[in-house]
C-alpha positions as CSV (number, residue, x, y, z in Angstrom):
1,M,81.7,164.4,1.4
2,N,83.3,164.1,-1.8
3,I,86.9,164.1,-1.4
4,Y,89.2,164.4,-4.5
5,T,93.1,164.5,-4.9
6,H,94.9,165.2,-7.8
7,A,98.3,163.9,-9.4
8,T,101.2,166.5,-8.3
9,D,104.7,165.9,-9.5
10,D,106.1,165.8,-6.2
11,Q,109.0,163.4,-6.9
12,S,110.9,166.4,-9.1
13,A,109.4,169.0,-6.2
14,L,110.9,166.8,-3.8
15,R,114.4,166.4,-5.6
16,R,114.0,170.4,-6.0
17,A,113.8,170.9,-1.9
18,K,116.8,168.1,-1.4
19,R,118.8,170.0,-3.5
20,M,117.8,173.4,-2.2
21,Q,118.4,171.8,1.4
22,L,122.3,170.8,0.6
23,A,123.1,173.9,-1.0
24,G,121.8,175.3,2.3
25,L,123.9,173.2,4.3
26,A,127.2,173.3,1.7
27,C,126.8,177.6,2.7
28,V,126.8,177.0,6.3
29,L,129.9,174.5,6.2
30,I,131.8,176.4,4.1
31,S,131.1,179.4,6.5
32,F,131.9,177.3,9.3
33,L,135.4,176.6,8.0
34,G,135.9,180.1,6.6
35,S,136.0,181.2,10.3
36,L,138.4,178.3,11.3
37,F,140.9,180.6,9.4
38,F,139.7,183.9,10.5
39,G,143.2,184.5,12.6
40,Q,145.2,183.8,9.3
41,A,143.3,185.5,6.7
42,P,140.8,188.2,8.5
43,L,139.2,188.6,4.9
44,L,137.8,185.0,5.3
45,V,135.0,187.1,8.2
46,Y,133.6,189.2,5.0
47,L,133.7,186.4,2.5
48,S,132.4,183.5,4.9
49,Y,129.1,185.7,6.7
50,P,127.4,186.0,3.1
51,F,127.2,182.2,2.9
52,L,126.2,182.2,6.3
53,L,123.4,184.5,5.5
54,A,122.6,182.8,2.5
55,G,122.6,179.2,3.9
56,L,120.7,179.3,6.8
57,P,117.5,180.1,4.7
58,L,118.2,177.7,1.9
59,W,118.5,174.8,4.6
60,T,115.5,175.6,6.7
61,I,113.2,176.2,3.6
62,G,114.3,173.2,1.7
63,R,114.0,171.5,5.2
64,A,110.7,173.1,5.3
65,R,109.8,171.5,1.9
66,V,111.1,168.2,1.9
67,R,108.8,167.6,5.2
68,K,105.9,169.0,4.2
69,L,105.7,167.1,0.9
70,Q,107.1,164.1,2.5
71,N,104.1,164.1,5.2
72,A,101.5,165.1,2.5
73,P,99.7,161.8,2.1
74,Q,99.3,161.5,5.4
75,T,98.0,165.6,6.3
76,S,95.5,164.2,3.9
77,A,94.5,161.4,5.4
78,I,94.1,162.9,8.6
79,M,91.9,165.8,7.1
80,N,89.6,163.4,5.7
81,N,88.9,161.8,8.8
82,E,88.8,165.1,10.7
83,L,86.0,165.9,8.3
84,K,83.9,163.0,8.4
85,G,80.8,163.9,8.7
86,L,80.1,166.7,6.2
87,S,77.3,166.0,4.1
88,D,77.8,165.5,0.5
89,K,77.4,169.0,-0.8
90,Y,80.9,169.8,0.0
91,S,83.9,168.6,-1.7
92,L,87.2,168.2,-0.5
93,H,90.4,168.6,-2.9
94,H,93.7,168.3,-2.3
95,N,96.8,169.7,-4.4
96,P,94.2,171.3,-7.0
97,V,96.6,173.6,-9.4
98,V,94.7,177.2,-10.1
99,E,96.5,179.2,-12.6
100,G,99.8,176.7,-12.1
101,R,99.7,177.4,-8.2
102,K,99.5,174.4,-6.3
103,V,96.9,175.3,-3.4
104,D,97.5,172.6,-0.2
105,H,93.8,172.0,0.0
106,M,90.8,173.4,-0.9
107,I,86.7,172.9,0.3
108,I,84.2,173.8,-2.1
109,T,80.2,174.5,0.1
110,P,77.1,175.8,-1.2
111,S,77.8,179.2,-0.6
112,G,81.4,179.7,-1.3
113,V,84.8,178.1,-1.4
114,I,86.8,177.6,1.6
115,V,90.8,177.1,1.0
116,I,93.4,176.0,3.4
117,G,96.8,176.5,3.8
118,A,98.1,173.7,5.7
119,N,101.4,174.4,8.4
120,E,103.8,171.9,10.1
121,A,104.9,174.4,13.0
122,L,104.9,173.0,16.4
123,G,103.8,175.9,18.6
124,P,103.1,177.7,20.4
125,V,102.0,180.0,17.5
126,T,101.2,183.2,17.6
127,C,100.0,186.1,14.9
128,K,99.5,189.4,15.3
129,N,98.9,191.8,12.7
130,D,99.8,188.9,10.1
131,Q,103.3,188.6,11.8
132,W,103.6,184.8,12.9
133,H,105.8,183.8,15.1
134,T,106.4,180.2,16.8
135,R,109.4,179.3,19.4
136,M,112.3,178.8,17.3
137,G,116.0,178.5,19.0
138,M,119.2,179.3,16.3
139,L,119.8,175.8,17.1
140,D,116.3,174.7,15.8
141,R,117.5,176.8,12.9
142,L,121.1,174.8,12.4
143,T,119.5,171.6,13.0
144,G,116.3,172.1,11.3
145,T,114.1,170.0,14.5
146,R,111.3,172.2,14.3
147,P,109.7,173.2,11.0
148,A,110.0,177.0,10.7
149,I,106.2,178.4,10.4
150,G,107.0,180.7,7.1
151,N,104.6,183.3,6.5
152,P,101.5,181.6,6.2
153,T,98.6,184.9,5.7
154,A,101.6,185.8,2.2
155,D,101.3,182.0,1.0
156,L,97.3,182.1,1.5
157,N,97.1,185.7,0.3
158,A,97.9,183.9,-3.3
159,S,95.7,180.9,-3.2
160,V,92.9,183.1,-2.1
161,E,93.7,185.5,-5.3
162,A,93.8,182.7,-7.4
163,V,90.7,181.0,-6.6
164,G,88.8,184.0,-6.8
165,R,90.2,184.7,-10.2
166,L,89.1,181.5,-10.7
167,M,84.9,181.6,-10.0
168,Q,85.3,184.9,-11.6
169,G,85.9,182.3,-14.9
170,I,82.7,180.7,-14.0
171,D,81.0,183.3,-14.0
172,K,80.3,183.6,-10.1
173,P,82.7,186.3,-8.9
174,E,80.3,187.5,-6.0
175,V,80.9,183.8,-4.2
176,P,82.9,184.4,-1.2
177,V,86.3,182.4,-1.0
178,Q,87.3,182.5,2.3
179,G,91.2,181.2,3.8
180,L,92.1,179.4,6.4
181,V,95.1,178.4,8.2
182,V,95.7,174.7,9.7
183,F,98.6,173.4,11.6
184,I,98.9,169.4,11.2
185,A,100.8,169.3,15.0
186,N,97.8,170.2,16.9
187,P,99.6,173.2,19.1
188,E,98.6,175.7,21.0
189,I,97.2,179.0,18.8
190,E,96.5,182.7,19.5
191,V,95.5,184.6,16.6
192,N,95.0,188.5,16.8
193,A,94.2,191.0,14.1
194,C,95.3,188.5,11.5
195,T,93.5,187.9,8.1
196,Y,92.6,184.8,8.3
197,P,91.9,182.1,11.3
198,A,94.1,179.4,12.3
199,V,93.1,176.5,14.5
200,P,95.1,173.0,15.5
201,I,93.5,170.6,12.7
202,N,92.0,168.6,15.2
203,E,89.4,171.9,15.2
204,I,89.1,172.5,11.5
205,K,85.6,170.8,11.2
206,D,84.0,173.4,13.2
207,A,86.0,175.9,11.8
208,V,84.5,174.9,8.4
209,R,81.2,174.7,10.0
210,D,81.9,178.5,11.0
211,I,83.1,179.6,7.9
212,Q,80.4,178.5,6.0
213,S,78.1,179.7,8.1
214,F,79.2,183.3,8.2
215,M,79.4,182.7,4.1
216,G,75.6,182.0,4.3
217,G,75.1,178.5,5.5
218,E,73.5,175.5,3.1
219,R,70.1,176.9,2.2
220,E,69.8,177.3,-1.3
221,D,68.2,181.0,-1.6
222,T,67.1,182.5,-5.0
223,R,67.4,185.9,-3.6
224,S,71.1,185.4,-3.3
225,L,71.8,182.7,-6.1
226,P,74.9,185.2,-7.3
227,K,76.7,184.4,-4.1
228,M,76.0,181.0,-3.5
229,L,76.8,177.7,-5.6
230,T,74.1,175.8,-6.9
231,S,74.9,171.8,-7.1
232,E,75.2,172.7,-11.0
233,D,78.0,175.2,-9.9
234,R,79.6,173.1,-7.8
235,K,79.8,170.7,-10.9
236,R,81.3,173.0,-13.0
237,L,83.8,174.0,-10.2
238,N,84.8,170.2,-9.2
239,A,85.0,170.0,-13.2
240,A,87.0,173.3,-13.3
241,L,90.1,172.3,-11.4
242,G,90.9,169.1,-13.8
243,P,91.4,165.6,-13.5
244,A,91.4,164.0,-9.9
245,A,91.1,160.8,-8.2
246,A,87.6,161.0,-6.7
247,S,86.5,158.9,-3.1
248,K,83.4,159.1,-1.3
249,A,83.9,159.4,2.4
250,P,83.4,156.4,4.5
251,K,80.3,155.2,5.3
252,T,80.8,156.2,8.8
253,A,81.0,159.5,7.6
254,K,77.7,159.3,5.8
255,A,75.9,158.1,9.2
256,A,77.5,160.8,10.7
257,S,76.4,163.5,8.6
258,A,72.7,161.7,8.5
259,R,72.7,162.3,12.3
260,S,74.2,166.0,12.3
């Protein structure tokens, strides 16, 4: 398996996320301080609630972004290890930028592209009709001790659509682009009637193989070349994603690939 890590301006993104987190915390504190004086000035009720309603989302979203950015290198390393054993027909890209949008992870295979959205929710995780939920109380939201699950479907939709347009740009519009939600903390997951499958990261290799098989497998059948990525197509696609630090999978991965 070929591995590419794309340079990103994570320090600037981290500073923005921390500012968002602090702004949310400030709003919550202002709301709390205002509540202490409700008796003397009832009008403060109308002033405090907007700060609370704005502050909680800012706080949780900012904290989630800070955590994700700080853990990104570790997440990539875990994913590399879990996917070792895949052949050199596969290319794994970390943090590629497509149409100005940073994609978490992306796997180029002979029969299509798998776009991966990484999520750090602890679980148990449920998804029904693209409504994602995880156990989180008010205290968790206030303290940020449990990562918010957000909306993995909406996040992945945007990335899948951008990669789909990229495929059109290399004259491969019929090549399938599939999405996969991967939960880093290995929670229990239950998915029912959702757009994308979801797996804990320790099951990502089996999921990738299942999606690859569904898309058509590794065999390059000349009758279906418009829907496949030849070795030359994969090289062009790797180049289209821009400069990246490339590394080979460990030798143990090659040995495992030979046995599979």
